[in-house]
C-alpha positions as CSV (number, residue, x, y, z in Angstrom):
1,M,-131.8,-44.3,364.7
2,N,-129.8,-47.6,364.7
3,K,-129.9,-50.1,367.4
4,N,-126.7,-49.0,369.1
5,N,-127.7,-45.3,369.2
6,F,-131.1,-46.3,370.6
7,I,-129.4,-48.2,373.4
8,I,-127.1,-45.3,374.2
9,T,-129.9,-42.8,374.2
10,A,-132.0,-45.0,376.5
11,L,-129.1,-45.6,378.9
12,L,-128.4,-41.9,379.2
13,F,-132.1,-41.1,379.8
14,C,-132.1,-43.7,382.6
15,I,-128.9,-42.3,384.2
16,I,-130.4,-38.8,384.2
17,L,-133.7,-40.0,385.5
18,I,-132.2,-42.1,388.3
19,S,-129.8,-39.3,389.3
20,G,-132.6,-36.8,389.5
21,C,-134.8,-39.0,391.6
22,A,-132.0,-39.9,394.0
23,A,-131.2,-36.2,394.5
24,K,-134.9,-35.4,395.3
25,K,-135.2,-38.3,397.6
26,K,-132.2,-37.3,399.7
27,G,-132.9,-33.6,399.5
28,V,-129.4,-32.8,398.5
29,N,-127.4,-32.1,395.4
30,P,-126.2,-35.5,394.1
31,K,-122.8,-33.9,393.2
32,P,-121.4,-32.4,396.5
33,K,-118.7,-29.8,396.4
34,A,-115.2,-31.2,395.9
35,S,-113.1,-31.7,399.0
36,T,-109.5,-32.7,399.6
37,E,-107.5,-34.2,402.4
38,I,-104.6,-31.9,401.7
39,K,-106.1,-28.4,401.8
40,N,-104.7,-25.6,399.8
41,E,-107.1,-22.8,400.2
42,I,-106.5,-19.7,398.2
43,P,-108.8,-16.6,398.6
44,R,-110.8,-15.6,395.6
45,A,-109.3,-12.6,393.9
46,A,-111.0,-9.4,393.2
47,H,-112.5,-9.2,389.7
48,P,-111.4,-5.9,388.0
49,E,-113.7,-4.6,385.3
50,N,-112.8,-5.0,381.7
51,K,-111.2,-1.9,380.2
52,T,-112.3,-0.9,376.8
53,E,-110.2,1.4,374.7
54,D,-110.1,3.0,371.2
55,L,-113.7,2.2,370.6
56,E,-115.0,3.2,367.2
57,G,-118.6,2.2,366.6
58,G,-118.7,0.2,369.8
59,A,-120.1,1.1,373.3
60,P,-118.9,-0.8,376.3
61,V,-121.4,-2.5,378.6
62,R,-119.5,-3.1,381.9
63,N,-121.2,-5.8,384.0
64,P,-118.7,-7.9,385.9
65,A,-121.5,-10.0,387.4
66,E,-122.7,-11.0,383.9
67,K,-122.4,-14.7,383.4
68,A,-120.3,-15.6,380.3
69,P,-122.1,-17.4,377.5
70,Y,-121.9,-21.2,377.3
71,L,-118.4,-22.5,376.8
72,M,-117.6,-26.2,376.4
73,R,-115.3,-27.7,379.1
74,E,-113.8,-31.1,378.4
75,F,-110.4,-32.8,378.8
76,R,-109.4,-34.1,375.4
77,A,-106.1,-35.8,375.5
78,A,-104.0,-38.4,373.7
79,W,-101.1,-40.4,375.0
80,I,-97.9,-40.1,373.1
81,A,-95.7,-43.1,373.8
82,T,-91.9,-43.0,373.4
83,V,-91.2,-46.6,374.6
84,A,-90.3,-48.8,371.7
85,N,-90.7,-45.7,369.5
86,I,-94.5,-46.4,369.5
87,N,-95.5,-42.8,368.6
88,W,-92.5,-40.5,368.8
89,P,-89.8,-40.3,367.6
90,S,-90.8,-42.7,364.8
91,K,-87.4,-44.4,365.2
92,S,-84.3,-43.9,367.2
93,G,-81.4,-42.0,365.6
94,L,-83.3,-39.3,363.8
95,S,-81.7,-35.9,363.6
96,T,-82.7,-33.1,365.9
97,Q,-84.6,-31.4,363.0
98,Q,-86.4,-34.6,362.1
99,Q,-87.5,-35.2,365.7
100,Q,-88.8,-31.7,366.1
101,D,-90.6,-31.8,362.7
102,E,-92.4,-35.0,363.8
103,A,-93.3,-33.5,367.2
104,I,-94.8,-30.4,365.5
105,K,-96.7,-32.5,363.1
106,L,-98.3,-34.5,366.0
107,L,-99.1,-31.4,368.0
108,D,-100.6,-29.6,365.0
109,F,-102.7,-32.6,364.3
110,L,-104.1,-32.6,367.8
111,K,-104.8,-28.9,367.8
112,D,-106.5,-29.1,364.4
113,H,-108.8,-31.8,365.8
114,N,-109.7,-29.7,368.9
115,Y,-107.7,-31.7,371.4
116,N,-106.5,-29.6,374.3
117,A,-103.9,-31.8,376.1
118,V,-101.0,-34.1,375.5
119,I,-99.8,-36.9,377.8
120,F,-96.1,-37.2,376.8
121,Q,-94.0,-40.1,377.9
122,A,-90.7,-38.6,379.1
123,R,-89.4,-41.5,381.2
124,P,-90.1,-44.9,379.7
125,Q,-87.4,-47.0,381.4
126,A,-85.6,-45.0,384.2
127,D,-84.2,-42.8,381.4
128,A,-84.9,-39.3,380.3
129,L,-86.2,-37.6,377.1
130,Y,-84.9,-34.4,378.8
131,Q,-81.7,-33.1,380.4
132,S,-81.3,-34.9,383.7
133,D,-78.5,-35.3,386.2
134,L,-80.4,-38.3,387.8
135,E,-80.9,-40.6,384.8
136,P,-79.3,-41.1,381.3
137,W,-80.6,-39.8,378.0
138,S,-83.1,-42.3,376.6
139,F,-82.1,-45.0,374.1
140,F,-85.3,-44.3,372.2
141,L,-83.9,-40.9,371.1
142,S,-80.6,-41.9,369.7
143,G,-80.3,-45.6,369.8
144,E,-77.7,-45.3,372.5
145,V,-78.3,-44.9,376.3
146,G,-76.8,-41.7,377.6
147,K,-76.3,-39.9,374.3
148,A,-77.6,-36.4,374.1
149,P,-79.3,-35.0,371.0
150,S,-77.0,-33.5,368.4
151,P,-77.3,-30.6,367.7
152,Y,-78.3,-30.3,371.3
153,Y,-81.9,-29.6,372.4
154,D,-84.1,-30.6,375.3
155,P,-87.0,-32.6,373.8
156,L,-89.3,-32.2,376.9
157,D,-88.7,-28.4,376.9
158,F,-89.4,-28.3,373.2
159,W,-92.7,-30.3,373.6
160,I,-93.8,-28.1,376.5
161,E,-93.2,-24.9,374.6
162,A,-94.8,-26.1,371.4
163,A,-97.9,-27.5,373.2
164,H,-98.4,-24.3,375.2
165,N,-98.0,-22.2,372.0
166,R,-100.9,-24.1,370.6
167,G,-103.1,-23.6,373.7
168,M,-102.6,-27.2,374.9
169,E,-101.7,-28.6,378.2
170,L,-98.7,-31.0,378.5
171,H,-98.6,-33.7,381.1
172,V,-95.4,-35.6,381.7
173,W,-95.9,-39.3,381.8
174,L,-93.4,-41.4,383.8
175,N,-93.1,-45.1,384.6
176,P,-92.3,-45.0,388.3
177,Y,-90.7,-48.5,388.6
178,R,-89.6,-49.9,385.2
179,A,-85.8,-49.9,385.0
180,H,-85.3,-51.5,381.6
181,H,-87.6,-52.4,378.8
182,T,-86.9,-55.3,376.4
183,T,-86.8,-52.9,373.4
184,G,-84.5,-50.5,375.2
185,G,-81.2,-51.8,373.8
186,Q,-78.3,-53.3,375.6
187,I,-77.9,-52.5,379.3
188,S,-75.1,-50.0,379.5
189,E,-72.9,-48.8,382.3
190,K,-75.0,-45.6,382.3
191,S,-78.2,-47.6,382.9
192,L,-79.9,-47.6,386.3
193,V,-79.6,-51.4,386.3
194,K,-75.8,-51.0,386.5
195,K,-75.7,-47.8,388.7
196,H,-78.1,-49.0,391.3
197,P,-78.2,-52.8,391.3
198,E,-79.2,-52.7,395.0
199,F,-82.8,-51.8,394.2
200,V,-83.5,-53.4,390.8
201,V,-84.4,-57.0,390.0
202,E,-84.5,-59.0,386.7
203,L,-87.8,-60.4,385.4
204,K,-88.2,-63.6,383.4
205,N,-89.2,-61.7,380.2
206,G,-85.9,-59.7,380.2
207,M,-87.2,-56.5,381.8
208,W,-85.7,-55.1,384.9
209,W,-87.9,-53.6,387.7
210,M,-87.2,-51.5,390.7
211,D,-88.3,-53.0,393.9
212,P,-91.2,-50.8,394.9
213,S,-90.8,-51.7,398.6
214,K,-87.3,-50.3,398.9
215,Q,-86.8,-46.8,400.3
216,A,-84.1,-46.2,397.8
217,T,-86.5,-46.9,394.9
218,Q,-89.1,-44.5,396.4
219,D,-86.5,-41.8,397.0
220,H,-85.0,-42.1,393.6
221,S,-88.3,-42.0,391.7
222,T,-89.6,-39.2,393.8
223,A,-86.5,-37.2,393.1
224,V,-87.0,-37.7,389.4
225,V,-90.6,-36.5,389.6
226,M,-89.7,-33.5,391.6
227,D,-86.8,-32.6,389.4
228,I,-89.2,-32.3,386.5
229,V,-91.8,-30.4,388.5
230,K,-89.2,-27.9,389.7
231,R,-87.4,-27.3,386.4
232,Y,-90.1,-27.5,383.8
233,D,-93.2,-25.5,383.1
234,I,-95.5,-28.6,383.0
235,D,-99.3,-28.9,383.6
236,G,-99.3,-32.4,385.1
237,I,-97.5,-35.5,386.2
238,H,-98.9,-38.8,385.0
239,F,-98.4,-42.4,386.1
240,D,-99.9,-45.3,384.1
241,D,-100.8,-48.8,385.3
242,Y,-97.4,-50.2,385.9
243,F,-96.8,-50.6,389.7
244,Y,-95.7,-54.1,390.5
245,P,-95.3,-55.8,387.1
246,Y,-98.0,-57.9,385.5
247,A,-97.5,-61.6,386.4
248,S,-96.8,-62.5,382.8
249,Y,-93.7,-60.4,382.9
250,N,-92.2,-62.9,385.3
251,N,-93.7,-66.0,383.7
252,G,-96.4,-66.2,386.5
253,Q,-93.8,-66.4,389.3
254,D,-93.9,-64.2,392.3
255,F,-92.1,-60.9,392.2
256,P,-88.5,-61.5,393.5
257,D,-88.6,-59.4,396.7
258,S,-88.4,-62.1,399.4
259,E,-85.3,-60.6,400.8
260,S,-87.0,-57.2,401.2
261,Y,-90.0,-58.8,402.9
262,R,-87.8,-60.7,405.3
263,A,-86.0,-57.5,406.2
264,Y,-89.4,-55.9,406.8
265,L,-90.5,-58.7,409.2
266,K,-87.2,-58.4,411.1
267,T,-88.1,-54.8,411.9
268,G,-91.4,-56.0,413.5
269,G,-93.6,-55.7,410.5
270,K,-96.9,-57.5,410.8
271,L,-98.5,-57.1,407.3
272,T,-98.9,-60.0,405.0
273,K,-96.7,-59.8,401.9
274,P,-99.6,-58.6,399.6
275,D,-100.7,-56.0,402.1
276,W,-97.1,-54.9,402.6
277,R,-96.6,-54.5,398.9
278,R,-99.8,-52.4,398.6
279,D,-98.9,-50.3,401.6
280,E,-95.5,-49.4,400.0
281,V,-97.2,-48.4,396.7
282,N,-99.9,-46.4,398.6
283,G,-97.3,-44.5,400.6
284,F,-95.4,-43.7,397.4
285,V,-98.5,-42.4,395.6
286,K,-99.5,-40.2,398.6
287,R,-95.9,-38.9,398.9
288,I,-95.8,-37.9,395.2
289,Y,-99.1,-36.0,395.5
290,K,-98.0,-34.2,398.7
291,E,-94.6,-33.2,397.3
292,I,-96.0,-31.9,394.1
293,K,-98.5,-29.8,395.9
294,A,-95.9,-28.4,398.3
295,E,-93.7,-27.3,395.3
296,K,-96.3,-26.3,392.7
297,P,-99.9,-26.7,393.8
298,E,-101.2,-25.9,390.3
299,V,-99.5,-28.9,388.7
300,K,-102.0,-31.8,388.5
301,F,-101.2,-35.3,389.4
302,G,-103.0,-38.1,387.5
303,I,-102.9,-41.8,387.3
304,S,-104.3,-44.2,384.7
305,P,-104.6,-47.6,386.4
306,F,-105.9,-50.8,385.0
307,G,-109.6,-50.3,384.5
308,I,-110.9,-53.0,386.9
309,W,-110.2,-52.6,390.6
310,R,-111.1,-56.1,391.5
311,P,-113.4,-58.7,389.9
312,G,-116.9,-58.4,391.2
313,Y,-116.8,-54.6,391.6
314,P,-119.4,-54.1,390.4
315,K,-121.0,-57.6,390.5
316,S,-121.1,-58.2,386.7
317,I,-117.4,-57.5,386.2
318,S,-114.7,-60.1,385.8
319,G,-111.1,-59.9,384.8
320,M,-107.6,-59.3,386.1
321,D,-107.3,-58.4,389.8
322,Q,-104.9,-55.5,389.9
323,Y,-105.3,-55.3,393.7
324,N,-103.6,-58.7,394.0
325,E,-101.5,-58.8,390.9
326,L,-100.1,-55.2,390.5
327,Y,-100.6,-54.5,394.2
328,A,-102.3,-51.3,393.2
329,D,-105.2,-50.2,395.4
330,A,-106.4,-47.6,392.9
331,K,-109.8,-47.3,394.6
332,L,-108.0,-46.0,397.7
333,W,-106.1,-43.3,395.8
334,L,-109.4,-42.1,394.4
335,N,-111.2,-42.3,397.7
336,K,-108.5,-40.4,399.5
337,G,-108.0,-37.7,396.8
338,W,-104.3,-38.4,396.3
339,I,-104.7,-37.6,392.7
340,D,-106.2,-34.6,390.8
341,Y,-107.5,-36.6,387.9
342,F,-108.2,-40.3,387.6
343,T,-108.0,-42.1,384.2
344,P,-108.9,-45.8,384.6
345,Q,-108.0,-47.6,381.4
346,L,-111.5,-48.7,380.3
347,Y,-110.2,-50.4,377.2
348,W,-113.4,-52.5,376.5
349,K,-116.5,-52.0,374.5
350,I,-119.9,-50.9,375.7
351,N,-121.6,-54.2,375.2
352,Q,-118.7,-56.3,376.4
353,T,-120.7,-57.6,379.4
354,A,-118.0,-58.8,381.7
355,Q,-115.9,-55.6,381.3
356,S,-118.6,-53.1,380.0
357,F,-117.3,-49.6,379.5
358,P,-120.3,-47.8,381.0
359,V,-120.7,-50.2,383.9
360,L,-117.1,-49.8,385.0
361,L,-117.3,-46.0,384.5
362,G,-120.4,-45.8,386.6
363,W,-118.7,-47.8,389.4
364,W,-115.6,-45.6,389.4
365,D,-117.8,-42.6,389.6
366,T,-119.5,-43.8,392.8
367,E,-116.0,-44.2,394.3
368,N,-115.0,-40.6,393.4
369,T,-115.9,-39.4,396.8
370,Q,-113.5,-36.5,396.7
371,K,-114.9,-35.3,393.4
372,R,-111.7,-35.3,391.5
373,H,-111.7,-35.3,387.7
374,L,-112.7,-38.7,386.3
375,W,-111.5,-38.8,382.8
376,P,-111.5,-42.4,381.6
377,G,-108.9,-43.8,379.2
378,L,-110.4,-45.1,375.9
379,N,-108.9,-47.6,373.5
380,I,-109.6,-46.0,370.1
381,D,-107.7,-48.7,368.1
382,Y,-110.7,-50.8,367.2
383,G,-110.4,-50.0,363.5
384,G,-111.4,-47.3,361.1
385,D,-114.8,-48.8,360.0
386,A,-118.1,-47.3,360.8
387,E,-119.0,-49.7,363.6
388,N,-115.8,-49.1,365.5
389,I,-115.9,-45.3,364.9
390,D,-119.4,-45.4,366.4
391,E,-118.0,-47.2,369.4
392,T,-115.5,-44.5,370.2
393,I,-118.0,-41.7,369.7
394,N,-120.6,-43.5,371.8
395,Q,-118.0,-43.9,374.6
396,I,-117.2,-40.1,374.5
397,M,-121.0,-39.3,374.6
398,L,-121.6,-41.7,377.5
399,T,-118.8,-40.1,379.5
400,R,-120.4,-36.7,378.9
401,G,-123.7,-37.9,380.2
402,M,-122.4,-40.0,383.1
403,V,-119.6,-37.7,384.4
404,A,-121.2,-34.4,383.4
405,E,-119.6,-32.1,386.0
406,S,-116.1,-32.6,384.6
407,K,-116.2,-34.1,381.2
408,G,-113.1,-35.7,379.5
409,T,-111.4,-38.7,378.0
410,V,-107.9,-39.7,377.2
411,H,-107.2,-41.7,374.0
412,W,-104.8,-44.6,373.6
413,S,-103.1,-43.4,371.6
414,I,-102.4,-40.7,369.0
415,G,-101.5,-43.6,366.7
416,P,-105.0,-44.7,365.6
417,L,-106.0,-41.1,364.9
418,L,-103.2,-41.0,362.3
419,K,-103.8,-44.6,361.1
420,Y,-107.6,-44.2,360.6
421,P,-108.4,-40.8,358.9
422,N,-112.1,-41.7,359.0
423,L,-111.9,-41.9,362.8
424,A,-110.1,-38.5,363.1
425,K,-112.7,-36.9,360.7
426,A,-115.6,-38.4,362.6
427,L,-114.3,-36.8,365.8
428,I,-113.8,-33.3,364.4
429,D,-117.2,-33.5,362.5
430,G,-118.9,-34.9,365.6
431,P,-118.1,-34.6,369.4
432,Y,-115.0,-32.5,368.9
433,K,-116.5,-30.0,366.4
434,K,-116.5,-27.3,369.0
435,Q,-113.4,-26.3,370.9
436,A,-113.3,-26.9,374.6
437,L,-111.3,-25.7,377.6
438,V,-109.8,-28.1,380.1
439,P,-112.1,-28.2,383.2
440,A,-110.9,-26.1,386.1
441,S,-109.6,-27.7,389.3
442,P,-111.2,-25.6,392.1
443,W,-109.5,-27.6,394.9
444,L,-106.2,-26.4,393.6
445,D,-106.9,-22.8,392.7
446,E,-110.0,-20.7,392.5
447,V,-108.3,-17.3,391.8
448,L,-109.6,-15.8,388.7
449,P,-107.2,-14.0,386.3
450,E,-107.5,-10.4,385.6
451,A,-109.7,-9.6,382.7
452,P,-107.9,-8.3,379.5
453,S,-108.1,-4.8,378.2
454,V,-110.0,-4.9,374.9
455,S,-109.8,-2.5,372.0
456,L,-112.3,-2.5,369.1
457,K,-112.3,-0.9,365.7
458,I,-114.6,-1.1,362.8
459,E,-113.2,-0.5,359.4
460,G,-115.7,-1.0,356.6
461,N,-117.3,-4.4,357.0
462,T,-114.5,-5.6,359.3
463,V,-114.6,-5.6,363.1
464,K,-111.1,-5.7,364.5
465,I,-110.5,-6.7,368.1
466,S,-107.3,-6.7,370.0
467,W,-106.4,-7.0,373.7
468,N,-103.6,-6.9,376.2
469,H,-103.1,-8.2,379.7
470,S,-101.0,-7.0,382.6
471,E,-99.9,-10.7,383.4
472,S,-99.9,-12.3,380.0
473,E,-97.3,-14.8,381.0
474,E,-99.9,-16.3,383.4
475,V,-102.5,-16.8,380.6
476,A,-102.9,-20.1,378.9
477,N,-105.8,-19.3,376.6
478,W,-108.0,-16.5,375.4
479,V,-111.7,-16.9,374.7
480,V,-113.4,-14.5,372.3
481,F,-117.1,-14.6,372.6
482,Y,-119.2,-13.1,369.8
483,K,-122.8,-12.8,369.0
484,Y,-124.4,-12.6,365.6
485,G,-128.0,-11.8,365.8
486,N,-129.3,-13.7,368.8
487,N,-126.7,-16.5,368.9
488,W,-123.6,-16.4,371.0
489,D,-120.5,-18.4,369.9
490,Y,-116.8,-18.5,370.9
491,K,-113.3,-19.1,369.7
492,I,-110.5,-20.4,372.0
493,L,-107.2,-18.9,371.1
494,D,-103.7,-19.8,372.3
495,R,-101.6,-17.6,374.4
496,M,-99.7,-16.2,371.4
497,K,-102.7,-14.5,370.0
498,N,-104.0,-11.0,370.9
499,Y,-106.0,-10.0,367.8
500,I,-108.9,-11.3,365.8
501,E,-111.2,-10.0,363.0
502,F,-114.9,-10.6,362.4
503,S,-117.1,-9.7,359.5
504,H,-119.8,-7.1,360.5
505,Y,-122.5,-9.5,359.3
506,S,-122.6,-13.4,359.4
507,K,-124.2,-13.2,355.9
508,E,-122.3,-10.3,354.4
509,K,-124.0,-10.2,351.0
510,E,-127.5,-10.0,352.5
511,K,-126.4,-7.8,355.4
512,K,-128.1,-10.2,357.7
513,D,-127.4,-11.3,361.3
514,P,-125.1,-8.4,362.3
515,L,-122.4,-8.8,364.9
516,T,-124.0,-7.3,368.0
517,F,-121.7,-8.1,371.0
518,I,-118.2,-9.4,371.7
519,G,-116.3,-10.1,374.8
520,V,-112.8,-11.5,375.6
521,T,-111.8,-13.5,378.7
522,A,-108.4,-14.7,379.9
523,V,-108.0,-18.3,381.1
524,N,-105.1,-19.1,383.4
525,R,-103.1,-22.3,383.8
526,A,-105.5,-23.6,386.4
527,G,-108.4,-23.3,383.9
528,N,-110.0,-20.4,385.7
529,Q,-111.6,-17.8,383.4
530,S,-111.7,-14.1,384.1
531,T,-114.8,-12.0,384.4
532,F,-116.9,-11.6,381.2
533,N,-117.9,-8.2,380.0
534,E,-120.0,-7.5,376.9
535,I,-119.0,-4.9,374.4
536,K,-121.9,-3.8,372.2
537,I,-121.3,-3.3,368.5
538,E,-123.4,-0.5,367.2
539,A,-125.4,-1.2,364.1
540,K,-124.1,0.4,360.9
């Protein structure tokens, strides 16, 4: 065991020991049941028994109370950035077919490496990589603001369908306030900058930003979010760390909203300017969460803020103060449960003392009082050498140990996975060797899907399993459990599959380790799994 691995093992042991002792001392479970300010209680559905048909050589064992064998649950996502053509499309002006081919290549890569979610940037600069009546077609698609793909297709719809067909979630990533990026071409008459000059301001670095305090800004960005939620079959809405801009974007000068603040004071407002700015952002975040839940409760809302709330939280941490620079009170959003998952950008190494990955993750976990998903963002672009690959794997393993109830990480970005084949191979050979389902969100939906009807046939040395479902359109994944000898295992299949074959023996030549049991479950879009029922395979 090398020194780094010894440190990681020791740290995990201490975390488990301390957590266990604390639980015993208090006499309670250290991980209380999730709660939410905005309640959306749905009664638990009845659990119909599995129906087994056309059995040849198999005898059903119906036991709806039977607990399913172990199944890994972990959110495994990668950001796919479209701003400046970082990840997709590789450059503006590609043909429709070229864009689609690139998208499929990226999605196939993620599926082949056992990722189960994509965070796709569909609104990089108040524009749209989808058909919209509110904002123009993105410059990063064609090289021209407002120009639709030709031959026509809707890129977001294409990405959603292709991701779902591969058993992966798709979360739409939007920048809520950025109006124009420096790589986004000339400002055209179709740009938000020209259409709504009343609520945008120019920054010193050439970007344009919506004024977060203005009601028109909040109404417009909310309308954009809800338009996507209503019209597209998405799994989540995602905001990143850009609220008020970083100070460097305006050469260190204060954000140009003095006129807005004076108008606020004239109405009797009493807050200081920093508190006023934070209050406006807080109200917007809360509004987005409530409106999403009112329209489609199952759509998750996630935010990936800067990884440090404030310097000194916890004591050993130093760095940029997003609370006073971005006016983002990210701790409040987590405390209040205004998000379904929280992805602080912990883009630092484990042993980087002043911004240590596990120290920050542990602090954010203590602030997760509503028990939302805490899936940290990882910087995986340290290089493809052994030391840096080890860093990424260690961060994944630390997250599994420290946030065990809902495991998961989001990787910035898909680019390093393609750039460093050794990194991608290390993940699929290591922590991502087994497939995983996205953790369920019980505060959104606890209704279990109906179990599928399963048919089994044995032909020679082949066991053929097929299934159907009365509400297949509600199914995101199928899980096929199988048992050779005394060992259960599983395969997660996408919604398009309804058939699989197994050999009657794991070691066919020696006729050893026969297939003894199988079972198929349905998993819905909320991550809930149907009842599990074993089907016994009679020995030949």
